[in-house]
C-alpha positions in Angstrom: -19.1 28.0 142.7 -18.0 26.2 145.9 -17.6 28.7 148.7 -14.6 26.7 149.9 -12.8 28.0 146.8 -13.1 31.5 148.2 -12.7 31.0 151.9 -10.2 28.3 152.6 -9.7 29.6 156.1 -13.4 28.9 157.0 -13.1 25.1 157.2 -16.2 24.5 159.2 -18.6 26.3 156.8 -19.0 24.0 153.8 -21.7 22.3 151.8 -23.8 20.2 154.1 -26.3 17.6 153.2 -27.2 16.6 149.7 -30.5 15.4 148.2 -30.0 14.6 144.6 -28.5 17.7 143.0 -29.5 20.0 145.8 -26.7 21.3 148.1 -27.4 23.0 151.4 -24.8 25.2 153.0 -24.0 24.6 156.7 -21.9 26.4 159.3 -20.3 23.7 161.4 -23.3 21.3 161.8 -26.1 23.9 161.5 -27.9 24.5 158.2 -27.9 28.2 157.3 -31.5 28.0 156.3 -32.3 27.1 159.9 -30.5 30.1 161.2 -32.3 32.4 158.7 -35.7 30.9 159.5 -35.1 31.6 163.2 -33.3 34.9 163.2 -34.5 36.4 159.9 -32.3 38.3 157.5 -30.0 40.1 157.2 -28.1 38.2 159.9 -24.4 37.8 160.6 -23.4 34.2 161.4 -20.1 33.3 163.1 -18.5 29.9 163.6 -17.0 29.5 167.1 -15.0 26.5 165.9 -13.4 28.6 163.1 -12.5 31.4 165.5 -10.9 29.0 167.9 -9.1 27.1 165.2 -7.6 30.3 163.7 -6.5 31.6 167.1 -4.9 28.3 168.1 -3.1 28.0 164.8 -1.5 31.4 165.0 -0.7 31.0 168.7 0.8 27.6 168.2 2.9 28.8 165.2 4.6 31.3 167.4 5.9 28.4 169.4 7.5 28.7 172.8 9.0 32.2 172.2 7.4 34.6 174.7 4.4 36.2 172.9 0.8 37.4 173.5 -1.8 37.6 170.8 -3.8 40.8 171.5 -6.9 40.4 169.4 -7.9 43.7 167.7 -11.3 44.4 169.2 -12.2 46.7 166.3 -12.5 43.8 163.9 -15.5 42.3 165.7 -16.4 43.5 169.1 -19.5 41.4 170.0 -19.3 40.4 173.6 -19.8 36.7 172.9 -17.0 36.7 170.4 -14.7 38.5 172.8 -15.6 36.0 175.5 -14.7 33.1 173.2 -11.2 34.6 172.7 -10.8 35.5 176.4 -11.4 31.9 177.3 -8.6 30.9 174.9 -6.2 33.2 176.9 -6.1 36.0 174.3 -4.9 39.4 175.1 -6.7 42.4 173.5 -5.9 45.6 171.6 -8.3 48.5 172.0 -8.5 51.9 170.4 -11.3 53.5 172.4 -12.8 53.7 175.9 -15.9 52.0 174.5 -13.9 48.9 173.5 -12.2 49.0 176.9 -15.6 49.0 178.6 -16.6 45.9 176.6 -13.6 44.0 178.0 -14.4 45.2 181.5 -17.9 43.8 181.1 -16.7 40.3 180.4 -14.0 40.3 183.1 -10.8 40.7 181.1 -7.9 41.6 183.3 -6.0 44.9 182.6 -2.7 43.1 182.2 -4.0 41.5 179.0 -4.9 44.8 177.3 -2.9 47.1 175.0 -4.4 50.6 174.2 -3.6 52.0 170.8 -5.1 55.0 168.9 -4.2 58.5 167.9 -6.9 60.3 169.9 -7.1 59.0 173.4 -9.0 61.4 175.6 -8.2 62.2 179.3 -11.2 60.3 180.3 -10.1 57.2 178.4 -6.6 57.4 179.8 -8.0 57.6 183.3 -10.2 54.6 182.7 -7.2 52.6 181.4 -5.0 53.7 184.3 -7.5 52.4 186.8 -8.6 49.3 184.9 -9.0 46.3 187.3 -6.8 43.3 187.5 -6.6 40.5 190.0 -3.5 39.5 192.0 -3.9 36.5 194.2 -7.6 36.6 194.1 -7.7 40.3 195.1 -9.0 42.9 192.7 -6.7 45.9 192.2 -6.6 49.0 190.0 -3.3 48.2 188.4 -4.2 49.4 184.9 -3.5 47.9 181.5 -0.4 46.2 180.1 0.7 48.9 177.7 -0.2 52.3 176.3 0.9 52.8 172.7 1.7 56.5 172.6 1.2 58.1 169.1 2.4 61.7 169.6 4.4 63.9 171.9 1.3 65.8 172.8 -0.5 62.6 173.9 2.5 61.7 176.0 2.2 65.0 177.9 -1.5 64.4 178.7 -0.8 60.8 179.7 2.1 61.8 182.0 -0.1 64.4 183.7 -2.9 61.8 184.3 -0.3 59.3 185.5 1.1 61.8 188.0 -2.3 62.2 189.5 -2.8 58.5 189.5 0.4 57.8 191.3 -0.3 60.5 193.9 -3.6 58.7 194.6 -1.6 55.4 195.2 -1.5 54.0 191.7 1.6 52.8 189.8 3.4 54.3 186.8 1.9 53.1 183.5 3.9 51.1 181.0 4.4 52.8 177.7 5.5 52.2 174.1 5.9 54.6 171.3 4.1 53.7 168.1 6.8 54.2 165.4 5.9 54.9 161.8 8.4 52.8 159.8 7.5 54.5 156.5 6.5 51.2 154.8 3.6 51.2 152.3 1.3 48.3 152.9 -2.4 47.4 152.9 -4.9 46.5 150.2 -6.5 50.0 150.1 -5.3 53.6 151.1 -7.9 53.7 153.9 -6.3 50.7 155.6 -2.7 51.5 155.1 -1.2 52.9 158.3 2.6 52.8 158.3 3.6 55.3 155.6 5.1 58.7 156.3 1.9 60.7 155.3 -0.4 58.6 157.5 -1.8 60.0 160.8 -0.5 57.1 162.9 2.6 57.0 165.0 5.8 59.1 165.1 8.7 59.0 162.7 11.8 57.5 164.2 13.6 60.8 164.8 10.7 62.2 166.9 10.2 58.8 168.6 13.8 58.5 169.6 13.8 62.1 171.0 10.7 61.2 173.1 12.3 58.0 174.4 15.5 59.8 175.5 13.8 62.9 176.9 11.5 60.9 179.2 13.6 57.9 180.2 14.2 59.0 183.8 10.7 60.4 184.7 9.0 58.8 187.6 5.5 59.2 186.1 5.9 56.7 183.2 8.0 53.7 182.3 9.2 52.8 178.8 8.5 49.1 178.3 8.0 48.6 174.6 8.0 49.8 171.0 5.1 49.5 168.6 4.5 49.5 164.9 1.5 48.6 162.7 1.7 49.1 159.0 -1.8 48.3 157.7 -4.5 45.8 157.1 -5.3 43.0 154.6 -1.7 42.6 153.7 -1.2 39.5 151.5 2.6 39.3 151.2 5.3 39.0 153.8 7.6 41.6 152.2 6.1 44.7 153.9 6.2 43.0 157.3 9.8 42.0 156.8 10.8 45.6 155.8 9.0 47.2 158.7 10.3 44.7 161.2 13.8 45.2 160.0 13.5 48.9 160.6 11.9 48.5 164.1 14.7 46.0 165.0 17.3 48.7 164.2 15.3 51.2 166.4 15.3 48.7 169.3 19.1 48.2 169.0 19.7 51.9 168.9 17.7 52.4 172.1 19.6 49.5 173.7 22.8 51.3 173.0 21.4 54.3 174.8 20.7 52.2 177.8 16.9 51.8 177.2 15.9 48.2 177.5 12.5 47.3 176.2 10.5 44.3 177.2 7.8 44.3 174.5 7.8 44.6 170.7 4.3 45.2 169.6 4.2 44.5 165.8 0.5 45.1 165.3 -1.6 43.0 163.0 -2.5 43.3 159.3 -2.3 39.7 158.0 -4.7 39.4 155.2 -7.2 36.7 154.2 -8.5 35.3 151.0 -11.7 36.9 149.8 -11.6 36.1 146.1 -8.2 35.6 144.4 -5.8 36.8 147.0 -2.9 34.5 148.0 -2.4 35.5 151.6 0.5 33.9 153.5 -0.3 31.0 155.8 -0.4 32.0 159.5 2.5 29.6 160.2 4.6 31.3 157.5 3.8 34.7 158.9 4.6 33.7 162.5 7.9 32.1 161.4 9.0 35.2 159.6 8.4 37.4 162.7 9.8 35.2 165.4 13.0 34.6 163.4 13.8 38.3 163.8 12.3 39.0 167.3 14.4 36.1 168.8 17.5 38.2 168.0 16.2 41.0 170.3 15.0 39.0 173.3 11.7 40.9 173.4 8.3 39.6 174.3 6.3 39.7 171.0 2.9 41.3 171.0 0.7 40.8 167.9 -2.7 42.3 167.2 -4.5 40.0 164.8 -8.1 40.7 163.9 -9.2 39.9 160.4 -7.2 36.7 160.2 -9.0 35.4 163.3 -12.6 36.3 162.7 -12.9 37.4 159.0 -13.2 33.9 157.4 -15.3 32.7 160.4 -18.4 34.8 159.4 -21.0 35.1 156.7 -23.8 37.6 156.2 -27.2 36.0 155.3 -29.5 37.9 153.1 -32.7 37.2 151.1 -33.5 38.1 147.5 -36.3 40.7 147.3 -36.6 41.2 143.6 -34.7 40.8 140.3 -34.8 43.1 137.3 -33.0 43.8 134.1 -32.1 47.2 132.5 -30.7 46.9 129.0 -29.2 43.6 129.6 -27.9 44.4 133.1 -29.3 42.1 135.8 -29.9 43.4 139.3 -30.5 41.1 142.2 -32.1 43.3 145.0 -31.6 41.8 148.5 -32.5 42.9 152.0 -28.9 43.5 153.1 -27.4 46.8 152.2 -24.4 49.1 152.5 -25.5 50.1 156.1 -25.1 46.4 157.0 -21.8 45.8 155.1 -20.1 48.9 154.0 -16.8 47.4 152.9 -17.7 47.1 149.2 -18.7 50.8 149.1 -15.9 52.1 151.3 -13.0 50.0 150.2 -14.1 48.5 146.9 -13.9 45.2 148.7 -15.1 42.0 147.0 -17.0 39.5 149.1 -18.1 36.4 147.3 -21.8 35.7 147.3 -23.3 32.2 146.8 -26.7 30.6 147.1 -27.3 28.9 150.4 -29.4 26.2 148.6 -28.0 25.3 145.2 -30.4 23.3 143.1 -27.9 22.6 140.3 -24.4 21.2 140.0 -23.7 23.3 136.9 -21.3 26.3 137.2 -23.2 29.6 137.4 -22.3 31.8 134.4 -24.9 34.5 134.4 -23.4 37.6 136.0 -25.4 40.0 138.2 -25.1 43.0 140.4 -26.2 42.3 143.9 -27.6 45.5 145.4 -29.4 46.6 148.5 -32.4 48.8 149.2 -30.5 51.9 150.5 -31.1 55.0 148.4 -27.5 55.3 147.1 -26.0 54.2 143.8 -23.1 53.0 145.9 -25.3 50.5 147.6 -23.9 47.6 145.6 -22.6 44.6 147.4 -20.9 43.1 144.4 -20.6 43.9 140.7 -20.8 41.5 137.7 -20.8 38.4 139.9 -21.5 34.9 138.4 -24.5 34.1 140.7 -26.8 32.6 138.0 -30.6 32.9 138.1 -32.2 33.5 141.4 -35.8 34.0 142.5 -37.3 36.3 145.2 -37.1 34.6 148.6 -33.9 32.7 147.9 -31.3 32.8 150.6 -27.7 34.1 149.8 -24.5 34.0 151.8 -22.0 36.8 151.7 -18.6 35.3 152.6 -15.7 36.7 154.6 -18.0 38.9 156.7 -16.7 38.1 160.2 -14.4 41.1 160.4 -15.2 44.8 159.8 -18.8 43.9 159.0 -21.3 44.5 161.9 -18.8 46.8 163.7 -19.0 49.3 160.8 -22.8 49.0 160.4 -25.0 52.1 160.6 -28.7 53.0 160.7 -28.6 54.9 157.4 -32.1 55.2 155.9 -33.4 54.5 159.4 -32.6 50.8 158.9 -32.3 48.6 162.1 -28.9 46.9 162.3 -28.8 43.1 161.7 -28.8 40.3 164.2 -25.7 38.4 165.1 -25.6 34.6 165.6 -22.9 32.3 167.0 -22.8 28.7 165.8 -21.3 26.1 168.2 -21.3 22.6 166.8 -24.9 21.6 166.2 -26.4 24.5 168.0 -26.6 28.2 167.5 -27.7 31.2 169.6 -28.5 34.9 168.9 -25.7 36.9 170.4 -27.2 40.3 169.4 -30.8 40.7 168.6 -32.0 42.6 165.6 -32.6 46.2 166.4 -36.2 47.4 166.5 -37.6 50.7 165.3 -37.9 51.7 169.0 -34.2 51.2 169.3 -33.6 53.6 166.5 -35.3 56.5 168.3 -34.1 55.7 171.8 -32.6 58.9 173.2 -34.2 61.2 170.7 -36.7 63.9 171.6 -39.6 65.2 169.5 -38.5 68.8 169.8 
């Protein structure tokens, strides 16, 4: 199978050189065998070119209408990846103080950051209120662009912290309410976020009440409205339904004299893993701007998976093969602690050989499994991989988003290395953890 059949949005990772019937996979102009030989396995490999191309395509598709792409840091939070996006002019969406700290470490300005999440602590709110920005070359503590408030209780805490911040010479923070538009979307219940029984946001009645009750306070300033309905959405219909409802909410607030500058419509655009037919980024952008233009708002989007998902693979080596009553198992050195999406979401990530010694279509199906002591540690079921031998190198596709960020040390396994490919060069952007790393901070009793 040609990996390009499964990852059409990964244009720079494709079969490389050929010698007779032998095909070698490359990321940009670097052979994946070379990366594995240097960095070992399992290792995440990301294409800088693919990340930049995806960002530019979506940004360009939004045209001249005022907009900011606020990359969802939770999708892939490696500092080098964040720096690539920052240099493109990206904004960022964070959901924790830890993600905020990562942006501080690479010099991102507060005015490029949106803070979402249902459980912001007082400490995280204070950090965001004081986040540094530069004006005219002078560093100031002007805070972030926008807080997306997700409950009335959160608003009260934020207003209290804002009052102290203003008393100390700071400015009132800009806020939006995250509205739950009651639209079912997302490829799995765990990544659907905009339905009435989900924990995210407020229903419109409660959101409207909060907007009206706090529109004249001096401690906060309403600047926007926010909605995010889910992840890995592969049809435009849910986006259109949700945006139609949010548009009604904005117009209702306008009639009440509340003028909003920003409409934050979250992210959620899906990618192709196997047989999904996700909308093109240009089609998605066109559907959104056609509506937002009628409101006159600055559009904020929070793409994650569509930017980095197709730009990454996870390299793993075959340890053993075995058969049980006609069932073939390929045991590899990557596991559910490295890539939990198959176990957590039932996600299907295509797996191919890095070096393919035959042009024939693989027909033999196998289960590719890891060493973790769990039956659920299966990376893919009944996959047509063909015959493999111990030591062969495999690529797990579509691993750039929600891969390493969800990794764990289960079974006392060190987390994988991360590598960034740039043209004909590559560099390790996160070294493989050591066993000493695993016990750092622990005591012997």
